[in-house]
C-alpha positions in Angstrom: 0.0 0.0 0.0 2.9 2.4 0.8 4.2 1.8 -2.7 0.9 2.9 -4.3 0.8 6.0 -2.1 4.3 6.9 -3.1 3.3 6.6 -6.7 0.3 8.9 -6.2 2.7 11.4 -4.6 5.1 11.1 -7.5 8.0 9.8 -5.3 8.3 6.6 -7.5 7.4 5.8 -11.0 3.9 4.4 -11.6 3.5 0.8 -12.8 0.4 -0.9 -14.2 0.7 -3.5 -11.3 -0.3 -0.7 -8.9 -3.6 -0.2 -10.8 -5.5 -2.6 -8.6 -8.9 -1.4 -9.8 -8.0 -1.7 -13.5 -9.3 1.7 -14.3 -6.1 2.9 -16.0 -4.8 5.2 -13.2 -3.1 4.8 -9.8 -5.2 6.8 -7.3 -7.0 6.6 -3.9 -9.4 4.0 -5.3 -6.5 1.6 -5.5 -5.5 2.3 -1.9 -9.1 1.8 -0.8 -9.3 -1.5 -2.7 -6.0 -2.7 -1.1 -7.4 -1.9 2.3 -10.6 -3.7 1.6 -8.7 -6.8 0.4 -6.6 -6.7 3.6 -9.8 -6.5 5.7 -11.4 -9.3 3.8 -14.2 -7.1 2.4 -15.5 -7.4 -1.2 
């Protein structure tokens, strides 16, 4: 999750692997999805 946040902040290059939602961008939706996966929510 920290890697995705760093990508959003421009600290590291974005990769398609960080686009967890598959919407073509790395953003807060990806972070939320990762949190939900960690919590076992669908």
